[in-house]
C-alpha positions in Angstrom: 15.5 -9.2 -8.1 14.6 -5.6 -8.9 15.8 -4.6 -12.4 16.2 -1.1 -13.6 16.5 0.1 -17.2 20.1 0.2 -18.5 21.3 3.7 -18.1 24.0 5.5 -16.0 21.5 7.2 -13.7 19.5 4.0 -13.0 22.7 1.9 -12.5 23.8 4.5 -10.0 20.4 4.4 -8.3 20.4 0.6 -8.1 24.0 0.7 -6.7 22.8 3.0 -3.9 19.7 0.9 -3.2 21.7 -2.3 -3.1 24.2 -0.8 -0.6 21.3 0.1 1.7 21.1 -3.0 4.0 17.7 -2.1 5.4 16.2 -1.6 1.9 17.6 -5.0 0.7 16.3 -6.8 3.8 12.9 -5.1 3.2 13.0 -6.2 -0.4 13.7 -9.8 0.5 10.9 -9.9 3.0 8.5 -8.2 0.6 9.3 -10.6 -2.2 8.7 -13.6 0.1 5.3 -12.1 1.2 4.4 -11.5 -2.4 5.3 -15.1 -3.4 3.3 -16.5 -0.5 0.3 -14.3 -1.5 0.5 -15.6 -5.1 0.8 -19.3 -4.3 -1.0 -19.2 -1.0 -4.3 -20.7 -2.2 -2.4 -23.7 -3.7 -0.2 -24.4 -0.6 -2.7 -23.7 2.2 -3.5 -26.9 4.0 -7.2 -26.3 4.3 -10.0 -24.1 3.0 -9.9 -20.8 5.1 -13.5 -21.1 6.1 -13.4 -24.8 7.0 -14.2 -25.4 10.7 -12.8 -28.2 12.8 -15.2 -28.2 15.7 -13.1 -30.6 17.7 -9.9 -28.5 17.2 -10.9 -25.1 18.7 -8.1 -22.8 19.8 -5.3 -25.3 19.2 -2.0 -23.5 19.8 0.9 -23.4 17.2 3.1 -26.5 17.0 5.9 -24.9 19.1 3.5 -25.2 22.0 3.4 -28.5 23.9 -0.3 -28.6 23.2 0.1 -28.0 19.5 -1.0 -30.2 16.7 1.2 -30.9 13.6 -2.0 -30.8 11.5 -2.4 -27.2 12.3 1.1 -25.5 12.0 0.0 -22.1 13.4 -2.9 -23.4 15.4 -6.6 -22.7 15.0 -9.0 -19.9 16.0 -12.2 -19.9 18.1 -14.2 -21.6 15.3 -11.6 -24.3 14.6 -10.3 -22.7 11.4 -6.7 -23.2 10.4 -4.8 -19.9 11.0 -2.1 -20.7 8.5 -4.7 -21.2 5.7 -6.4 -18.0 6.7 -3.2 -16.0 6.7 -2.2 -17.3 3.3 -5.5 -16.5 1.8 -5.6 -13.3 3.7 -2.2 -12.3 2.2 -3.6 -12.5 -1.3 -6.8 -10.7 -0.4 -5.1 -7.9 1.6 -2.4 -7.3 -1.1 -5.0 -7.4 -3.9 -7.1 -4.8 -2.2 -4.0 -2.7 -1.5 -2.8 -2.9 -5.1 -6.3 -2.1 -6.5 -6.7 0.9 -4.2 -3.3 2.4 -4.9 -3.6 1.9 -8.6 -6.9 3.6 -8.8 -5.8 6.4 -6.5 -2.5 6.9 -8.4 -4.1 7.0 -11.9 -6.8 9.4 -10.7 -4.5 11.6 -8.7 -1.9 11.9 -11.4 -4.4 12.8 -14.1 -6.1 15.4 -11.8 -2.7 16.8 -10.7 -1.4 17.0 -14.3 -4.5 18.8 -15.4 -4.3 21.2 -12.5 -0.8 22.2 -13.4 -2.1 23.6 -16.7 -5.1 25.3 -15.3 -5.3 29.1 -14.7 -4.2 30.4 -11.4 -7.7 30.8 -9.9 -8.9 27.3 -10.7 -5.6 25.7 -9.7 -5.6 27.5 -6.3 -9.2 26.4 -5.7 -8.5 22.8 -6.5 -5.3 22.8 -4.4 -7.1 24.3 -1.4 -9.6 21.4 -1.6 -6.8 18.9 -1.7 -5.0 20.6 1.2 -8.3 20.4 3.2 -8.5 16.7 2.6 -4.8 16.2 3.5 -5.3 18.1 6.8 -7.1 15.1 8.2 -5.4 11.9 9.2 -6.0 9.3 6.5 -7.6 6.7 8.7 -9.9 9.3 10.4 -11.0 10.6 7.0 -11.6 7.0 5.7 -13.7 6.2 8.8 -15.8 9.3 8.3 -16.4 8.5 4.6 -17.4 4.9 5.4 -19.6 6.1 8.2 -21.4 8.3 5.6 -21.7 5.8 2.8 -22.1 2.7 4.9 -19.8 -0.2 6.0 -18.6 -3.0 3.7 -15.6 -3.9 1.7 -16.6 -2.0 -1.5 -17.3 1.2 0.5 -14.0 0.8 2.4 -12.1 0.6 -1.0 -13.9 3.8 -2.1 -13.0 5.5 1.1 -9.3 4.6 1.0 -9.1 5.6 -2.7 -10.6 9.0 -1.8 -8.1 9.4 1.0 -5.1 8.7 -1.2 -6.0 10.7 -4.3 -5.1 14.1 -2.7 -1.5 12.9 -2.0 -1.0 12.1 -5.7 -2.7 15.3 -6.9 -0.5 17.5 -4.7 2.8 15.9 -5.5 2.0 15.7 -9.3 0.8 19.3 -9.5 3.7 20.7 -7.5 6.3 18.6 -9.4 5.0 19.6 -12.8 4.7 23.2 -11.8 8.3 23.2 -10.7 9.4 21.7 -14.0 7.4 24.1 -16.1 9.4 27.0 -14.6 12.7 25.5 -15.9 14.5 27.0 -18.9 14.4 23.8 -21.0 10.6 23.8 -20.8 10.5 27.5 -21.8 12.7 26.7 -24.8 10.4 23.8 -25.8 7.4 26.2 -25.6 9.1 28.7 -27.8 9.9 25.9 -30.2 6.1 25.3 -30.5 5.7 22.2 -28.3 2.1 21.5 -27.1 1.2 21.0 -23.5 0.8 17.3 -24.1 4.2 17.0 -25.7 5.8 19.1 -22.9 4.2 16.7 -20.3 5.1 13.5 -22.0 8.5 14.2 -23.4 10.0 16.8 -21.1 8.3 16.9 -17.7 7.2 13.3 -17.1 10.7 11.7 -17.1 11.8 14.2 -14.4 8.9 13.8 -12.0 8.8 10.0 -12.2 11.2 9.5 -9.2 9.0 11.6 -6.9 5.9 9.7 -8.0 7.6 6.4 -7.6 8.5 7.2 -4.0 4.9 8.4 -3.3 3.5 5.2 -4.9 5.7 3.0 -2.7 4.7 4.7 0.6 1.0 4.7 -0.5 1.0 0.9 -0.4 1.8 0.9 3.3 -0.8 3.6 4.0 -3.5 1.7 2.0 -2.7 -1.6 3.7 -2.9 -0.1 7.2 -6.1 1.7 6.4 -7.8 -1.3 4.9 -6.8 -3.5 7.8 -7.9 -0.8 10.3 -11.3 -0.5 8.7 -11.6 -4.3 8.7 -10.6 -4.3 12.4 -13.3 -1.8 13.2 -15.9 -3.8 11.3 -16.2 -1.1 8.6 -14.4 -3.0 5.8 -14.1 -6.7 5.0 -16.7 -8.6 6.9 -16.4 -12.1 8.6 -15.8 -14.8 7.5 -13.5 -13.2 4.9 -9.9 -14.1 5.6 -8.6 -10.5 5.7 -5.9 -9.6 8.1 -7.7 -6.7 9.8 -10.9 -8.8 10.1 -8.9 -11.7 11.6 -7.5 -9.2 14.3 -11.0 -8.1 15.1 -12.4 -11.6 15.5 -9.5 -12.5 17.9 -9.8 -9.6 20.3 -11.8 -11.5 22.9 -9.1 -14.3 23.0 -6.0 -12.2 23.4 -5.4 -13.3 27.0 -5.7 -17.1 26.7 -5.1 -17.6 22.9 -2.7 -14.8 22.0 -1.6 -16.5 18.8 -5.0 -15.8 17.1 -4.3 -12.1 17.3 -0.5 -12.0 17.2 0.0 -13.9 14.0 -2.2 -11.6 11.7 -0.8 -8.6 13.5 2.7 -9.8 12.8 1.8 -10.3 9.1 0.6 -6.7 8.8 3.7 -5.4 10.7 6.2 -7.3 8.5 4.4 -6.3 5.3 4.2 -2.6 6.2 7.8 -2.6 7.6 9.2 -4.2 4.4 7.3 -1.7 2.2 8.6 1.2 4.2 12.2 -0.1 4.1 12.0 -0.5 0.4 10.4 3.0 0.1 13.2 4.5 2.1 15.8 2.8 -0.1 14.1 4.0 -3.3 13.8 7.6 -1.9 17.5 7.6 -1.1 18.5 6.1 -4.4 16.5 8.5 -6.5 17.6 11.6 -4.5 19.6 13.7 -7.0 21.8 14.9 -4.2 23.0 11.3 -3.7 23.5 10.6 -7.4 25.9 13.4 -8.2 
């Protein structure tokens, strides 16, 4: 289960989070998905690229025409869908984690630096960030991939670029708000450097806002990566990525709906669980609820 450092504030936050039924349900679902993503390659029945040419479009086992050797059925090339979903869980979540980690580190560093710039440079940088934030994330990612070319590495770069302004904005605004507080002014008068102010005084107070932003960025990144894969701009066949699996199954939605429904359901449950957990974290870390 989720463990917080032993302190009064964190214990109160954990109590609020635990009382949020939606957040707890989301946490359980997310933990199950993460476990399946970790152990997926070891428990998957077959190699995700293996083709059973005599078992094409076999429905799941709950269908009368199902085959117990293929629990969730097969696709149009005779590949086991369960194996592809398990391998796809690891690939999709690895990509999401990588993208969010790079974007968060880059955005936090840029935002922290911007907070200590002079007014002119800070305003210029923030206007650029606002310009990027004015576009829907997926639309901006598609435009970037269209410029630099399709492919999984370029899709990762595009989603990173899309997410960075969010972290820059929230980091800069949070630090600027904290720098105006009396305790920071007192630390400045005591001779504290900008680095010490940031690490010892400001950072602990902006961590909750960054934690919430980090949580919701996972769902944004997962959806954008899957959407780019679905459009043929991200992961390419035969990679077992959820968005690519959706794209490959479009032609069979009418007479083999499980080929598209199952990867779509995997994306839906993952994004839903992340958002439920994010909502719970946001409510638990809201100072107005911790009074």
